[in-house]
NUNU-449749 format. One record per residue (C-alpha): residue number from 0; residue in one letter; y, z, x. Coordinates in nm, 2 decimals. Example, Ala and Ser with C-alpha at 12.3 -4.5 7.8 and 13.67 -1.06 7.14 Angstrom:
BEGIN
<n 0, res a, yy -0.45, zz 0.78, xx 1.23>
<n 1, res s, yy -0.11, zz 0.71, xx 1.37>
***
This chain:
BEGIN
<n 0, res m, yy 0.00, zz 0.00, xx 0.00>
<n 1, res n, yy 0.35, zz -0.08, xx 0.12>
<n 2, res q, yy 0.51, zz 0.23, xx 0.26>
<n 3, res g, yy 0.83, zz 0.19, xx 0.05>
<n 4, res w, yy 0.64, zz 0.19, xx -0.28>
<n 5, res k, yy 0.55, zz 0.50, xx -0.48>
<n 6, res k, yy 0.30, zz 0.53, xx -0.75>
<n 7, res s, yy 0.40, zz 0.71, xx -1.07>
<n 8, res t, yy 0.27, zz 1.07, xx -1.10>
<n 9, res y, yy 0.41, zz 1.09, xx -1.46>
<n 10, res s, yy 0.21, zz 0.82, xx -1.62>
<n 11, res a, yy 0.12, zz 0.89, xx -1.98>
<n 12, res t, yy -0.24, zz 0.85, xx -2.10>
<n 13, res d, yy -0.13, zz 0.59, xx -2.36>
<n 14, res g, yy 0.04, zz 0.37, xx -2.10>
<n 15, res c, yy 0.39, zz 0.34, xx -1.96>
<n 16, res c, yy 0.59, zz 0.65, xx -1.93>
<n 17, res t, yy 0.92, zz 0.49, xx -1.83>
<n 18, res k, yy 1.14, zz 0.26, xx -2.04>
<n 19, res w, yy 1.17, zz -0.04, xx -1.81>
<n 20, res r, yy 1.43, zz -0.32, xx -1.84>
<n 21, res k, yy 1.33, zz -0.66, xx -1.71>
<n 22, res s, yy 1.55, zz -0.90, xx -1.53>
<n 23, res t, yy 1.73, zz -1.16, xx -1.75>
<n 24, res y, yy 1.65, zz -1.41, xx -1.48>
<n 25, res s, yy 1.27, zz -1.36, xx -1.51>
<n 26, res c, yy 1.05, zz -1.66, xx -1.45>
<n 27, res g, yy 0.79, zz -1.58, xx -1.71>
<n 28, res a, yy 0.53, zz -1.30, xx -1.77>
<n 29, res e, yy 0.44, zz -1.24, xx -1.41>
<n 30, res g, yy 0.64, zz -1.14, xx -1.10>
<n 31, res c, yy 0.95, zz -1.02, xx -1.28>
<n 32, res v, yy 1.18, zz -0.76, xx -1.14>
<n 33, res k, yy 1.21, zz -0.45, xx -1.36>
<n 34, res f, yy 1.42, zz -0.13, xx -1.34>
<n 35, res s, yy 1.47, zz 0.20, xx -1.51>
<n 36, res e, yy 1.78, zz 0.41, xx -1.47>
<n 37, res g, yy 1.76, zz 0.79, xx -1.52>
<n 38, res e, yy 2.01, zz 1.07, xx -1.46>
<n 39, res d, yy 1.94, zz 1.10, xx -1.08>
<n 40, res v, yy 1.73, zz 0.81, xx -0.98>
<n 41, res v, yy 1.67, zz 0.44, xx -1.04>
<n 42, res l, yy 1.32, zz 0.30, xx -1.03>
<n 43, res l, yy 1.26, zz -0.07, xx -0.92>
<n 44, res g, yy 0.93, zz -0.24, xx -0.97>
<n 45, res d, yy 0.76, zz -0.58, xx -1.01>
<n 46, res t, yy 0.57, zz -0.67, xx -1.32>
<n 47, res k, yy 0.30, zz -0.86, xx -1.13>
<n 48, res l, yy 0.18, zz -0.53, xx -0.98>
<n 49, res e, yy 0.11, zz -0.36, xx -1.31>
<n 50, res t, yy -0.25, zz -0.30, xx -1.42>
<n 51, res d, yy -0.42, zz -0.19, xx -1.74>
<n 52, res t, yy -0.49, zz 0.15, xx -1.58>
<n 53, res d, yy -0.14, zz 0.18, xx -1.42>
<n 54, res p, yy 0.11, zz 0.01, xx -1.65>
<n 55, res d, yy 0.40, zz 0.14, xx -1.46>
<n 56, res g, yy 0.27, zz -0.01, xx -1.14>
<n 57, res p, yy 0.41, zz 0.10, xx -0.80>
<n 58, res y, yy 0.78, zz 0.12, xx -0.77>
<n 59, res q, yy 1.06, zz 0.21, xx -0.53>
<n 60, res i, yy 1.29, zz 0.50, xx -0.60>
<n 61, res y, yy 1.67, zz 0.49, xx -0.53>
<n 62, res s, yy 1.95, zz 0.74, xx -0.60>
<n 63, res v, yy 2.18, zz 0.62, xx -0.88>
<n 64, res a, yy 2.47, zz 0.61, xx -0.62>
<n 65, res a, yy 2.27, zz 0.38, xx -0.39>
<n 66, res w, yy 2.17, zz 0.15, xx -0.68>
<n 67, res r, yy 2.53, zz 0.13, xx -0.81>
<n 68, res n, yy 2.65, zz 0.05, xx -0.45>
<n 69, res f, yy 2.39, zz -0.23, xx -0.43>
<n 70, res i, yy 2.50, zz -0.38, xx -0.76>
<n 71, res a, yy 2.86, zz -0.36, xx -0.66>
<n 72, res g, yy 2.77, zz -0.54, xx -0.33>
<n 73, res i, yy 2.60, zz -0.82, xx -0.53>
<n 74, res k, yy 2.91, zz -0.86, xx -0.75>
<n 75, res r, yy 3.13, zz -0.88, xx -0.44>
<n 76, res g, yy 2.90, zz -1.15, xx -0.29>
<n 77, res e, yy 2.79, zz -0.94, xx 0.01>
<n 78, res f, yy 2.43, zz -1.08, xx 0.01>
<n 79, res g, yy 2.47, zz -1.45, xx 0.01>
***
């Protein structure tokens, strides 16, 4: 497993425990970026890594401040 990815320890028995939002630029059912923003953290995942037994799939965890700085950088054109 990639060192940056974390597996959910809060998965519910009936499936996904987190309300994920999928990118509006998704290319179909597989390989879409998804995220969930909470009070303190943002989770970032990939739909192609979800399984029947782990519907959350692995995801990366960022502070809300780091996520907002990243989005602001995108809007300023810092990444391309």
